[in-house]
N, C-alpha and C positions, 0 to 999 in steps of 0.2 A: 504494500500500500504506500503510495507516494505521500510525501509530507503535505503537499497542498491538498490532496484529497482527504487526508486524515483531519486537517484543520477545518475543511469544509464540513465534514461529517460531524465534528465536535460542535461546530457553530449551529448546525441544523438541530442536533439533539438538544443543545442548550436553549435554542429558540422554542422547541416543543415544550421543554420543561417549564420555561417561563410562561408560555401561553396557557398551559394547563394548570401549572402550579401557582402562578401569580394570582389568578382570581380566587383559588382555594385559600391561599394565605391571607389575601385581603378580606374575604368573607368571614373566615374563621378566627382571625387574629387582629385585624385592623378595623373592619367595619363594625359599628355598634349594632347590637340587636335591635330589632324593630320594637317600638314601644308597645306595651300591652294594650289590648283593645279596651275601649271605655266600658263595654258591657262586662268583660271579664273582671275589670276592677270593681265595678258596681255590684256584681253578683258573687264577690268573694265571701260575702255573708249570706245567710239564708234569705231567700226571696219568697214572699207570699205571692201566690198565683191567683189569677182571676181578677176581673175588673173591680169587684166589690169586696174582695177578700180583705180581712183585717191584717195589719202587719204582724209579723211574728214577734214573739216576746223579746223585748230589749232589756239588757241589763240595766239596773237602776242608775248606774253611773252614766249611761248613755241618754237617759230620758230627762235631760236638762231642759230648761225653758227654751234654749236656743235650738234644740233638736225636736221640739214638738210644736205643731201648729193646730190649735184647737179650732181656729177659723181662718182658713187660707183665702177666703173670698177677697177678690180685688184683682187688679192688673199687676202682673209680674213682668218686669223687663229683663231682657238678656243682658248679662253683665260682661265685662271685658275678660273674665276668666273662662268664658265659653270657648269651645273649639268644635270645628267641623272638618272632616277630611275623608280620605279614602284609604282602603287597604286592599292590596292586590298581591297575589302570589306570583312570583317570578322564578324562572330558571335562568340564572346568570352564569353563562359559560359552564353549564353542567351542574351548578350548585343551586339548591333550593333556598330562596330568600323571600322575605315579605317586604314589599314596598309600601311605605306609609307616608302620606302627605297631609298636612293639616294647616289650618288658619284659624285665627281668633277674630277675623273680620266678619262677624255675624251679628245681625241686629234682628229685633223682633220682640214679641211678647205673647203671653198667654193670659186669658181672663178666666178666673174661677168664680163661680156662683154657687154658694152652698157646698154640695158634695160633688160638683161636676166641673170639669174644664169645658167651658162652652165655646171658647174661641182660641185659636193659636195661629200665628203667622211668623215665619222666619225667612230671612234673606241672607245669602252668603256672597261675598265678593270673591269670585273664583280666581281672579287675577292674582290673589295674594297667597294661594295655596303653595306651600313649599315642602320638600322632603329633604333627605340627607344627600341628594345627588343633583347638582345643578343641571346636568345633561337631561335627567329625567324631567326636571321642572320645565326645561325649555320645550320638551316634547309635549308636556301636559298643557301648557298655555297655547301652543300652536296647533299641531296636528291633531292631538287627542281631544282637547276640550274647546279649542278655538275660542279662547276667551275674548279675543278682539270683537267677535260678533255676538258672543254669548257670555258677557262678563259676570252675570249673576245667576244663581240658582235659588229656588224658593220652595217652601212647603207651607200649605194652608190646611188646617184641620177641617175635615168635612162633617164630622159628627162628634157629639160630646163624649168625654171620657169620664166614667164614674170613678170617684175617689173613696177611700176608706173614711170612716167617721173622723178619725184623728190621724193626721199625717205625722209620722215620726221619722227618726233616723234609720229605722229598718227599711231595707230596700223592698219596694212593692212593684210588681209588674202590671202593666195595663196594655190593652189592645188599642191602637190608634189607627184611624183611617183618614187619609187626606190626599191632597193633590200635590204631586211633586213635579217641578219644572227643572229639567236638567239638560244642558246643551240645546236649548230651544224646544225640546220635546216635553209634553205635559201628559202625565198619566196618573191614574188613581192607584195608590199603594196602601197596603195594610201591613202594619209592623207591630212588634212588641217593644214597648219602652219601659224602662225601669226608673222609678223616682224615689227620692229620699229627701230628708231635710237635714241640712248641714249648716250650723251656725246661723240659723234663722233664714237661710236661703233654700230654695227648692232646686235640686239637681236632677235633671232628666237626661238619661243616656239611652242610646239605641242604635240600631244599624239597619240599613236597607240593602238587600242584595240587588246588584245592578248587572244585568246581562247586557254587555256592550252593544250588541247588534239591535236590541230592542229600543235603545235610546239614541241610535245613530252615532254611537261613539266608535271610532276606528279602534281595532285591536292594537294595544300599545306595543306589541312585539316589534323588535328591530333586530338586525343581524347580531347574533351573540346573546340576545336576551329574548326569551319567549314568556308569554303570560297566559293565564287561563282566559277563557272567553267571558269571564265575569269578575266582578270585584265587589267591594262593600263600601257603601257610603255610611260613615259613622259620625256620631255627634255626642257631645257632652255639653249640655246647656245648663248654665248656672244662672238662676233667675232671682231677682231681687224685687221686693214689693215696691 
């Protein structure tokens, strides 16, 4: 074997190792893990099920004045601590990863009367959604979500949501039905949301499965990166009276 050929072979092998091993090293040792979903965080404690179910028993130390609402009636506004975003499973050069992008540029409110949420409306500035990858974000605002033409997404509640008699810090699940507008497409969706009271504020989390083709969203896959044909729209709404 000539010296030139041997050096060429070494260079090719080294290139293959870098091409295959580089992403593996980056994903497993450099890249931070995707943040936990809002729903998983909220349901880490026992969740009462059913629209009218009473919350599960809460330890005495948890049932402080700031974690109980005997009368939540009124209008509650979205606070700056709220977040909305997406979660999509990817295969990055053969490695499974979860892509997550989020923004706190969300506005809106809910109105509670007695034991029902009678109205709710939220709007998100999609141009501000970011992830841990600038290249992914560039694809998101251009080809994928076309935020130049569709800068906002919105959700409007279509039917009331029944609440338990006393809202507490225990997580409680509800079924919500509303109209979602995403990338210019508008559809009726039904989802499960989880609510709780934290420091006198109402926290509502949930997620909506999104099949890309049903919303006119191009598949995010690009050379070297493939995704599922669907993702999740997730939200963590922190509401103040």
